[in-house]
mmCIF file as Biopython writes it, N, C-alpha, C and O atoms, coordinates in Angstrom:
data_model
#
loop_
_atom_site.group_PDB
_atom_site.id
_atom_site.type_symbol
_atom_site.label_atom_id
_atom_site.label_alt_id
_atom_site.label_comp_id
_atom_site.label_asym_id
_atom_site.label_entity_id
_atom_site.label_seq_id
_atom_site.pdbx_PDB_ins_code
_atom_site.Cartn_x
_atom_site.Cartn_y
_atom_site.Cartn_z
_atom_site.occupancy
_atom_site.B_iso_or_equiv
_atom_site.auth_seq_id
_atom_site.auth_asym_id
_atom_site.pdbx_PDB_model_num
ATOM 1   N N  . UNK A ? 1  ? 10.015 -2.987 10.541 1.0 0.0 1  A 1 
ATOM 2   C CA . UNK A ? 1  ? 8.773  -2.913 10.407 1.0 0.0 1  A 1 
ATOM 3   C C  . UNK A ? 1  ? 8.324  -2.785 8.933  1.0 0.0 1  A 1 
ATOM 4   O O  . UNK A ? 1  ? 8.859  -1.929 8.230  1.0 0.0 1  A 1 
ATOM 5   N N  . UNK A ? 2  ? 7.241  -3.702 8.366  1.0 0.0 2  A 1 
ATOM 6   C CA . UNK A ? 2  ? 7.000  -3.349 6.830  1.0 0.0 2  A 1 
ATOM 7   C C  . UNK A ? 2  ? 5.513  -2.780 7.155  1.0 0.0 2  A 1 
ATOM 8   O O  . UNK A ? 2  ? 4.587  -3.368 7.715  1.0 0.0 2  A 1 
ATOM 9   N N  . UNK A ? 3  ? 5.563  -1.475 6.642  1.0 0.0 3  A 1 
ATOM 10  C CA . UNK A ? 3  ? 4.265  -0.969 6.835  1.0 0.0 3  A 1 
ATOM 11  C C  . UNK A ? 3  ? 3.469  -0.690 5.315  1.0 0.0 3  A 1 
ATOM 12  O O  . UNK A ? 3  ? 2.367  -0.206 5.057  1.0 0.0 3  A 1 
ATOM 13  N N  . UNK A ? 4  ? 4.379  -1.138 4.599  1.0 0.0 4  A 1 
ATOM 14  C CA . UNK A ? 4  ? 3.795  -1.202 2.982  1.0 0.0 4  A 1 
ATOM 15  C C  . UNK A ? 4  ? 3.024  -2.159 2.454  1.0 0.0 4  A 1 
ATOM 16  O O  . UNK A ? 4  ? 2.026  -2.034 1.744  1.0 0.0 4  A 1 
ATOM 17  N N  . UNK A ? 5  ? 3.677  -3.344 2.938  1.0 0.0 5  A 1 
ATOM 18  C CA . UNK A ? 5  ? 3.269  -4.541 2.539  1.0 0.0 5  A 1 
ATOM 19  C C  . UNK A ? 5  ? 3.831  -5.091 1.514  1.0 0.0 5  A 1 
ATOM 20  O O  . UNK A ? 5  ? 3.433  -5.958 0.735  1.0 0.0 5  A 1 
ATOM 21  N N  . UNK A ? 6  ? 5.110  -4.311 1.613  1.0 0.0 6  A 1 
ATOM 22  C CA . UNK A ? 6  ? 6.174  -4.893 0.022  1.0 0.0 6  A 1 
ATOM 23  C C  . UNK A ? 6  ? 7.480  -4.820 0.478  1.0 0.0 6  A 1 
ATOM 24  O O  . UNK A ? 6  ? 7.651  -4.907 1.694  1.0 0.0 6  A 1 
ATOM 25  N N  . UNK A ? 7  ? 8.448  -4.676 -0.263 1.0 0.0 7  A 1 
ATOM 26  C CA . UNK A ? 7  ? 9.741  -4.530 0.086  1.0 0.0 7  A 1 
ATOM 27  C C  . UNK A ? 7  ? 10.256 -3.168 0.238  1.0 0.0 7  A 1 
ATOM 28  O O  . UNK A ? 7  ? 9.484  -2.342 0.727  1.0 0.0 7  A 1 
ATOM 29  N N  . UNK A ? 8  ? 11.523 -2.770 -0.127 1.0 0.0 8  A 1 
ATOM 30  C CA . UNK A ? 8  ? 12.088 -1.426 0.394  1.0 0.0 8  A 1 
ATOM 31  C C  . UNK A ? 8  ? 11.880 -0.657 -0.992 1.0 0.0 8  A 1 
ATOM 32  O O  . UNK A ? 8  ? 11.673 0.556  -0.957 1.0 0.0 8  A 1 
ATOM 33  N N  . UNK A ? 9  ? 11.932 -1.351 -2.235 1.0 0.0 9  A 1 
ATOM 34  C CA . UNK A ? 9  ? 11.758 -0.794 -2.864 1.0 0.0 9  A 1 
ATOM 35  C C  . UNK A ? 9  ? 10.073 -0.004 -3.271 1.0 0.0 9  A 1 
ATOM 36  O O  . UNK A ? 9  ? 9.893  1.043  -3.893 1.0 0.0 9  A 1 
ATOM 37  N N  . UNK A ? 10 ? 9.122  -0.848 -2.726 1.0 0.0 10 A 1 
ATOM 38  C CA . UNK A ? 10 ? 7.862  -0.328 -2.605 1.0 0.0 10 A 1 
ATOM 39  C C  . UNK A ? 10 ? 8.176  1.053  -1.530 1.0 0.0 10 A 1 
ATOM 40  O O  . UNK A ? 10 ? 7.809  2.198  -1.790 1.0 0.0 10 A 1 
ATOM 41  N N  . UNK A ? 11 ? 8.708  0.768  -0.658 1.0 0.0 11 A 1 
ATOM 42  C CA . UNK A ? 11 ? 8.788  1.965  0.511  1.0 0.0 11 A 1 
ATOM 43  C C  . UNK A ? 11 ? 9.299  3.215  -0.098 1.0 0.0 11 A 1 
ATOM 44  O O  . UNK A ? 11 ? 8.913  4.345  0.199  1.0 0.0 11 A 1 
ATOM 45  N N  . UNK A ? 12 ? 10.281 2.887  -1.055 1.0 0.0 12 A 1 
ATOM 46  C CA . UNK A ? 12 ? 11.475 4.206  -2.161 1.0 0.0 12 A 1 
ATOM 47  C C  . UNK A ? 12 ? 10.121 4.744  -2.846 1.0 0.0 12 A 1 
ATOM 48  O O  . UNK A ? 12 ? 9.928  5.960  -2.877 1.0 0.0 12 A 1 
ATOM 49  N N  . UNK A ? 13 ? 9.262  3.929  -3.348 1.0 0.0 13 A 1 
ATOM 50  C CA . UNK A ? 13 ? 8.257  4.420  -4.696 1.0 0.0 13 A 1 
ATOM 51  C C  . UNK A ? 13 ? 7.301  5.475  -3.660 1.0 0.0 13 A 1 
ATOM 52  O O  . UNK A ? 13 ? 6.888  6.548  -4.099 1.0 0.0 13 A 1 
ATOM 53  N N  . UNK A ? 14 ? 7.048  5.075  -2.404 1.0 0.0 14 A 1 
ATOM 54  C CA . UNK A ? 14 ? 6.054  5.885  -1.630 1.0 0.0 14 A 1 
ATOM 55  C C  . UNK A ? 14 ? 6.688  7.256  -0.715 1.0 0.0 14 A 1 
ATOM 56  O O  . UNK A ? 14 ? 5.972  8.127  -0.221 1.0 0.0 14 A 1 
ATOM 57  N N  . UNK A ? 15 ? 8.134  7.211  -0.630 1.0 0.0 15 A 1 
ATOM 58  C CA . UNK A ? 15 ? 8.969  7.793  0.242  1.0 0.0 15 A 1 
ATOM 59  C C  . UNK A ? 15 ? 8.468  9.491  -0.412 1.0 0.0 15 A 1 
ATOM 60  O O  . UNK A ? 15 ? 7.826  10.264 0.300  1.0 0.0 15 A 1 
ATOM 61  N N  . UNK A ? 16 ? 8.807  9.774  -1.553 1.0 0.0 16 A 1 
ATOM 62  C CA . UNK A ? 16 ? 8.631  11.296 -2.226 1.0 0.0 16 A 1 
ATOM 63  C C  . UNK A ? 16 ? 7.054  11.439 -1.796 1.0 0.0 16 A 1 
ATOM 64  O O  . UNK A ? 16 ? 6.765  12.571 -1.407 1.0 0.0 16 A 1 
ATOM 65  N N  . UNK A ? 17 ? 6.168  10.646 -1.801 1.0 0.0 17 A 1 
ATOM 66  C CA . UNK A ? 17 ? 4.640  10.921 -1.423 1.0 0.0 17 A 1 
ATOM 67  C C  . UNK A ? 17 ? 4.631  11.273 -0.173 1.0 0.0 17 A 1 
ATOM 68  O O  . UNK A ? 17 ? 4.363  12.428 0.158  1.0 0.0 17 A 1 
ATOM 69  N N  . UNK A ? 18 ? 4.853  10.553 0.481  1.0 0.0 18 A 1 
ATOM 70  C CA . UNK A ? 18 ? 4.887  10.903 2.151  1.0 0.0 18 A 1 
ATOM 71  C C  . UNK A ? 18 ? 5.692  12.137 2.698  1.0 0.0 18 A 1 
ATOM 72  O O  . UNK A ? 18 ? 5.343  12.913 3.588  1.0 0.0 18 A 1 
ATOM 73  N N  . UNK A ? 19 ? 6.818  12.138 1.981  1.0 0.0 19 A 1 
ATOM 74  C CA . UNK A ? 19 ? 7.433  13.692 2.220  1.0 0.0 19 A 1 
ATOM 75  C C  . UNK A ? 19 ? 6.562  15.001 2.295  1.0 0.0 19 A 1 
ATOM 76  O O  . UNK A ? 19 ? 6.668  15.894 3.136  1.0 0.0 19 A 1 
ATOM 77  N N  . UNK A ? 20 ? 5.459  14.916 0.980  1.0 0.0 20 A 1 
ATOM 78  C CA . UNK A ? 20 ? 4.598  16.178 1.226  1.0 0.0 20 A 1 
ATOM 79  C C  . UNK A ? 20 ? 3.300  15.851 2.095  1.0 0.0 20 A 1 
ATOM 80  O O  . UNK A ? 20 ? 2.330  16.598 1.968  1.0 0.0 20 A 1 
ATOM 81  N N  . UNK A ? 21 ? 3.239  14.779 2.965  1.0 0.0 21 A 1 
ATOM 82  C CA . UNK A ? 21 ? 1.974  14.676 3.527  1.0 0.0 21 A 1 
ATOM 83  C C  . UNK A ? 21 ? 2.567  15.604 4.956  1.0 0.0 21 A 1 
ATOM 84  O O  . UNK A ? 21 ? 3.771  15.668 5.204  1.0 0.0 21 A 1 
ATOM 85  N N  . UNK A ? 22 ? 1.699  16.164 5.659  1.0 0.0 22 A 1 
ATOM 86  C CA . UNK A ? 22 ? 1.709  16.811 6.780  1.0 0.0 22 A 1 
ATOM 87  C C  . UNK A ? 22 ? 1.424  15.438 7.895  1.0 0.0 22 A 1 
ATOM 88  O O  . UNK A ? 22 ? 0.904  14.347 7.660  1.0 0.0 22 A 1 
ATOM 89  N N  . UNK A ? 23 ? 2.060  16.061 9.320  1.0 0.0 23 A 1 
ATOM 90  C CA . UNK A ? 23 ? 2.198  15.055 10.275 1.0 0.0 23 A 1 
ATOM 91  C C  . UNK A ? 23 ? 1.051  15.457 11.100 1.0 0.0 23 A 1 
ATOM 92  O O  . UNK A ? 23 ? 0.780  16.618 11.405 1.0 0.0 23 A 1 
ATOM 93  N N  . UNK A ? 24 ? 0.406  14.413 11.432 1.0 0.0 24 A 1 
ATOM 94  C CA . UNK A ? 24 ? -1.416 14.385 12.158 1.0 0.0 24 A 1 
ATOM 95  C C  . UNK A ? 24 ? -1.208 15.443 13.616 1.0 0.0 24 A 1 
ATOM 96  O O  . UNK A ? 24 ? -1.949 16.370 13.946 1.0 0.0 24 A 1 
ATOM 97  N N  . UNK A ? 25 ? -0.097 15.010 14.246 1.0 0.0 25 A 1 
ATOM 98  C CA . UNK A ? 25 ? -0.230 15.960 15.770 1.0 0.0 25 A 1 
ATOM 99  C C  . UNK A ? 25 ? 0.643  17.567 15.347 1.0 0.0 25 A 1 
ATOM 100 O O  . UNK A ? 25 ? 0.735  18.516 16.127 1.0 0.0 25 A 1 
ATOM 101 N N  . UNK A ? 26 ? 1.127  17.530 14.135 1.0 0.0 26 A 1 
ATOM 102 C CA . UNK A ? 26 ? 1.941  19.024 13.785 1.0 0.0 26 A 1 
ATOM 103 C C  . UNK A ? 26 ? 1.409  19.062 12.303 1.0 0.0 26 A 1 
ATOM 104 O O  . UNK A ? 26 ? 2.025  18.343 11.516 1.0 0.0 26 A 1 
ATOM 105 N N  . UNK A ? 27 ? 0.679  19.572 11.958 1.0 0.0 27 A 1 
ATOM 106 C CA . UNK A ? 27 ? 0.047  19.828 10.632 1.0 0.0 27 A 1 
ATOM 107 C C  . UNK A ? 27 ? 0.923  20.729 9.656  1.0 0.0 27 A 1 
ATOM 108 O O  . UNK A ? 27 ? 0.792  20.634 8.435  1.0 0.0 27 A 1 
ATOM 109 N N  . UNK A ? 28 ? 1.872  21.655 10.283 1.0 0.0 28 A 1 
ATOM 110 C CA . UNK A ? 28 ? 2.333  22.766 9.762  1.0 0.0 28 A 1 
ATOM 111 C C  . UNK A ? 28 ? 3.907  22.007 9.320  1.0 0.0 28 A 1 
ATOM 112 O O  . UNK A ? 28 ? 4.737  22.460 8.532  1.0 0.0 28 A 1 
ATOM 113 N N  . UNK A ? 29 ? 3.975  20.765 10.087 1.0 0.0 29 A 1 
ATOM 114 C CA . UNK A ? 29 ? 5.234  20.192 9.510  1.0 0.0 29 A 1 
ATOM 115 C C  . UNK A ? 29 ? 5.068  19.196 8.717  1.0 0.0 29 A 1 
ATOM 116 O O  . UNK A ? 29 ? 3.899  18.810 8.709  1.0 0.0 29 A 1 
ATOM 117 N N  . UNK A ? 30 ? 6.113  18.337 7.710  1.0 0.0 30 A 1 
ATOM 118 C CA . UNK A ? 30 ? 5.788  17.333 6.834  1.0 0.0 30 A 1 
ATOM 119 C C  . UNK A ? 30 ? 6.561  16.259 7.505  1.0 0.0 30 A 1 
ATOM 120 O O  . UNK A ? 30 ? 7.472  16.358 8.328  1.0 0.0 30 A 1 
ATOM 121 N N  . UNK A ? 31 ? 5.927  15.060 6.904  1.0 0.0 31 A 1 
ATOM 122 C CA . UNK A ? 31 ? 6.759  13.736 7.592  1.0 0.0 31 A 1 
ATOM 123 C C  . UNK A ? 31 ? 8.084  13.577 6.691  1.0 0.0 31 A 1 
ATOM 124 O O  . UNK A ? 31 ? 8.153  13.840 5.491  1.0 0.0 31 A 1 
ATOM 125 N N  . UNK A ? 32 ? 9.015  13.145 7.425  1.0 0.0 32 A 1 
ATOM 126 C CA . UNK A ? 32 ? 10.554 13.002 6.869  1.0 0.0 32 A 1 
ATOM 127 C C  . UNK A ? 32 ? 10.979 14.246 6.427  1.0 0.0 32 A 1 
ATOM 128 O O  . UNK A ? 32 ? 11.598 14.350 5.367  1.0 0.0 32 A 1 
ATOM 129 N N  . UNK A ? 33 ? 10.675 15.337 7.226  1.0 0.0 33 A 1 
ATOM 130 C CA . UNK A ? 33 ? 10.920 16.720 6.682  1.0 0.0 33 A 1 
ATOM 131 C C  . UNK A ? 33 ? 12.829 16.629 6.953  1.0 0.0 33 A 1 
ATOM 132 O O  . UNK A ? 33 ? 13.211 15.928 7.890  1.0 0.0 33 A 1 
ATOM 133 N N  . UNK A ? 34 ? 13.707 17.242 6.233  1.0 0.0 34 A 1 
ATOM 134 C CA . UNK A ? 34 ? 14.915 17.210 5.780  1.0 0.0 34 A 1 
ATOM 135 C C  . UNK A ? 34 ? 15.767 16.073 5.267  1.0 0.0 34 A 1 
ATOM 136 O O  . UNK A ? 34 ? 16.968 16.141 5.005  1.0 0.0 34 A 1 
ATOM 137 N N  . UNK A ? 35 ? 14.763 14.729 5.131  1.0 0.0 35 A 1 
ATOM 138 C CA . UNK A ? 35 ? 15.309 13.694 4.729  1.0 0.0 35 A 1 
ATOM 139 C C  . UNK A ? 35 ? 15.049 13.316 3.274  1.0 0.0 35 A 1 
ATOM 140 O O  . UNK A ? 35 ? 13.950 13.146 2.746  1.0 0.0 35 A 1 
ATOM 141 N N  . UNK A ? 36 ? 16.245 13.218 2.729  1.0 0.0 36 A 1 
ATOM 142 C CA . UNK A ? 36 ? 16.466 13.197 1.136  1.0 0.0 36 A 1 
ATOM 143 C C  . UNK A ? 36 ? 16.310 11.353 0.398  1.0 0.0 36 A 1 
ATOM 144 O O  . UNK A ? 36 ? 15.859 10.898 -0.653 1.0 0.0 36 A 1 
ATOM 145 N N  . UNK A ? 37 ? 16.885 10.826 1.490  1.0 0.0 37 A 1 
ATOM 146 C CA . UNK A ? 37 ? 17.169 9.248  0.983  1.0 0.0 37 A 1 
ATOM 147 C C  . UNK A ? 37 ? 16.615 8.458  2.160  1.0 0.0 37 A 1 
ATOM 148 O O  . UNK A ? 37 ? 16.331 8.886  3.279  1.0 0.0 37 A 1 
ATOM 149 N N  . UNK A ? 38 ? 16.502 6.988  1.595  1.0 0.0 38 A 1 
ATOM 150 C CA . UNK A ? 38 ? 16.137 6.019  2.360  1.0 0.0 38 A 1 
ATOM 151 C C  . UNK A ? 38 ? 16.990 4.997  2.412  1.0 0.0 38 A 1 
ATOM 152 O O  . UNK A ? 38 ? 17.275 4.451  1.346  1.0 0.0 38 A 1 
ATOM 153 N N  . UNK A ? 39 ? 17.568 4.527  3.621  1.0 0.0 39 A 1 
ATOM 154 C CA . UNK A ? 39 ? 18.737 3.285  3.448  1.0 0.0 39 A 1 
ATOM 155 C C  . UNK A ? 39 ? 18.072 2.000  4.304  1.0 0.0 39 A 1 
ATOM 156 O O  . UNK A ? 39 ? 17.205 2.067  5.175  1.0 0.0 39 A 1 
ATOM 157 N N  . UNK A ? 40 ? 18.659 0.974  3.855  1.0 0.0 40 A 1 
ATOM 158 C CA . UNK A ? 40 ? 18.201 -0.318 4.117  1.0 0.0 40 A 1 
ATOM 159 C C  . UNK A ? 40 ? 19.088 -0.619 5.565  1.0 0.0 40 A 1 
ATOM 160 O O  . UNK A ? 40 ? 20.308 -0.471 5.503  1.0 0.0 40 A 1 
ATOM 161 N N  . UNK A ? 41 ? 18.506 -1.014 6.778  1.0 0.0 41 A 1 
ATOM 162 C CA . UNK A ? 41 ? 19.157 -1.223 7.896  1.0 0.0 41 A 1 
ATOM 163 C C  . UNK A ? 41 ? 19.764 -2.495 7.574  1.0 0.0 41 A 1 
ATOM 164 O O  . UNK A ? 41 ? 19.456 -3.419 6.822  1.0 0.0 41 A 1 
ATOM 165 N N  . UNK A ? 42 ? 20.937 -2.212 8.551  1.0 0.0 42 A 1 
ATOM 166 C CA . UNK A ? 42 ? 22.022 -3.294 8.597  1.0 0.0 42 A 1 
ATOM 167 C C  . UNK A ? 42 ? 21.659 -3.860 10.361 1.0 0.0 42 A 1 
ATOM 168 O O  . UNK A ? 42 ? 20.647 -3.620 11.018 1.0 0.0 42 A 1 
ATOM 169 N N  . UNK A ? 43 ? 22.828 -4.623 10.745 1.0 0.0 43 A 1 
ATOM 170 C CA . UNK A ? 43 ? 22.962 -5.199 12.095 1.0 0.0 43 A 1 
ATOM 171 C C  . UNK A ? 43 ? 23.919 -4.291 12.838 1.0 0.0 43 A 1 
ATOM 172 O O  . UNK A ? 43 ? 24.248 -4.561 13.993 1.0 0.0 43 A 1 
ATOM 173 N N  . UNK A ? 44 ? 24.461 -3.017 12.083 1.0 0.0 44 A 1 
ATOM 174 C CA . UNK A ? 44 ? 25.351 -2.098 13.139 1.0 0.0 44 A 1 
ATOM 175 C C  . UNK A ? 44 ? 24.561 -1.396 13.844 1.0 0.0 44 A 1 
ATOM 176 O O  . UNK A ? 44 ? 23.591 -0.771 13.416 1.0 0.0 44 A 1 
ATOM 177 N N  . UNK A ? 45 ? 25.067 -1.484 15.359 1.0 0.0 45 A 1 
ATOM 178 C CA . UNK A ? 45 ? 24.201 -0.528 16.400 1.0 0.0 45 A 1 
ATOM 179 C C  . UNK A ? 45 ? 25.207 0.667  16.194 1.0 0.0 45 A 1 
ATOM 180 O O  . UNK A ? 45 ? 26.394 0.609  15.871 1.0 0.0 45 A 1 
ATOM 181 N N  . UNK A ? 46 ? 24.324 1.906  16.500 1.0 0.0 46 A 1 
ATOM 182 C CA . UNK A ? 46 ? 25.361 2.990  16.304 1.0 0.0 46 A 1 
ATOM 183 C C  . UNK A ? 46 ? 24.915 3.616  17.729 1.0 0.0 46 A 1 
ATOM 184 O O  . UNK A ? 46 ? 23.844 3.399  18.295 1.0 0.0 46 A 1 
ATOM 185 N N  . UNK A ? 47 ? 25.813 4.318  18.116 1.0 0.0 47 A 1 
ATOM 186 C CA . UNK A ? 47 ? 25.712 5.158  19.796 1.0 0.0 47 A 1 
ATOM 187 C C  . UNK A ? 47 ? 24.842 6.389  19.475 1.0 0.0 47 A 1 
ATOM 188 O O  . UNK A ? 47 ? 24.343 6.919  20.467 1.0 0.0 47 A 1 
ATOM 189 N N  . UNK A ? 48 ? 24.552 6.970  18.229 1.0 0.0 48 A 1 
ATOM 190 C CA . UNK A ? 48 ? 23.507 8.199  18.120 1.0 0.0 48 A 1 
ATOM 191 C C  . UNK A ? 48 ? 23.091 8.156  16.441 1.0 0.0 48 A 1 
ATOM 192 O O  . UNK A ? 48 ? 23.614 7.645  15.450 1.0 0.0 48 A 1 
ATOM 193 N N  . UNK A ? 49 ? 22.090 8.826  16.643 1.0 0.0 49 A 1 
ATOM 194 C CA . UNK A ? 49 ? 21.686 9.346  15.068 1.0 0.0 49 A 1 
ATOM 195 C C  . UNK A ? 49 ? 22.579 10.061 14.102 1.0 0.0 49 A 1 
ATOM 196 O O  . UNK A ? 49 ? 22.613 9.976  12.874 1.0 0.0 49 A 1 
ATOM 197 N N  . UNK A ? 50 ? 23.138 10.625 14.744 1.0 0.0 50 A 1 
ATOM 198 C CA . UNK A ? 50 ? 24.198 11.318 13.643 1.0 0.0 50 A 1 
ATOM 199 C C  . UNK A ? 50 ? 25.223 10.324 13.296 1.0 0.0 50 A 1 
ATOM 200 O O  . UNK A ? 50 ? 25.718 10.766 12.260 1.0 0.0 50 A 1 
ATOM 201 N N  . UNK A ? 51 ? 25.792 9.262  13.586 1.0 0.0 51 A 1 
ATOM 202 C CA . UNK A ? 51 ? 26.733 8.390  13.196 1.0 0.0 51 A 1 
ATOM 203 C C  . UNK A ? 51 ? 25.794 7.489  12.229 1.0 0.0 51 A 1 
ATOM 204 O O  . UNK A ? 51 ? 26.207 7.111  11.132 1.0 0.0 51 A 1 
ATOM 205 N N  . UNK A ? 52 ? 24.652 7.209  12.659 1.0 0.0 52 A 1 
ATOM 206 C CA . UNK A ? 52 ? 23.877 6.351  12.018 1.0 0.0 52 A 1 
ATOM 207 C C  . UNK A ? 52 ? 23.490 6.865  10.429 1.0 0.0 52 A 1 
ATOM 208 O O  . UNK A ? 52 ? 22.774 6.166  9.711  1.0 0.0 52 A 1 
#
């Protein structure tokens, strides 16, 4: 899903800003908390989030 109106490079540009924004339903938590990077999706299907 493209939420930025651009390609993955645009998403990467916004990622650091989004990490500082609060969640709407849990304002004490941050978006993408604990995430350091973005990776482009591929066609591999994983059996769980740890392997992905």
